[in-house]
C-alpha positions, 0 to 999 in steps of 0.5 A, spaced: 553 361 579 555 360 572 561 355 570 564 357 563 570 353 560 576 357 558 580 352 554 577 346 550 581 341 553 581 334 550 577 329 554 581 324 558 583 318 554 581 311 557 586 306 558 582 300 554 588 295 555 586 294 563 579 293 561 577 286 557 570 286 554 570 278 556 569 277 564 575 274 567 575 267 570 575 270 577 569 274 575 565 268 573 567 264 579 565 270 584 559 271 580 557 263 580 559 264 588 554 270 589 549 266 585 549 260 589 549 263 595 543 267 593 540 260 591 542 257 598 539 263 602 532 263 598 532 256 599 533 257 607 528 262 607 522 257 604 525 251 608 520 250 614 525 246 618 530 252 618 524 257 619 523 252 626 530 252 628 530 260 627 524 260 631 527 256 637 534 259 637 531 266 637 526 265 643 529 268 649 529 262 653 533 258 648 538 263 646 539 264 654 541 256 654 545 256 648 549 262 651 551 259 657 553 252 654 560 251 655 565 246 652 568 245 659 566 237 659 571 235 653 570 227 652 575 223 649 573 219 642 573 212 646 568 215 651 563 218 647 563 212 642 562 207 648 556 212 651 553 212 644 554 204 643 550 204 650 545 209 648 543 206 641 542 199 644 
């Protein structure tokens, strides 16, 4: 198959007013956020405590216990504070 150009059409003009050569402050902020997220993720991957926590929550027995936890036992602040005070003595 051969494609031939019938007319010499000019190439489409680019709108250079929409693209600025310097990144905007929003672009820089997003780039900084991505860099910070990457740094945090790499730190988490090399953190032994984080690794141990991941092993615990991915254990089938532990994850099953986490799945069955409920928020039915709601305790008011004063009761929790009194219980904490009793246990810390």
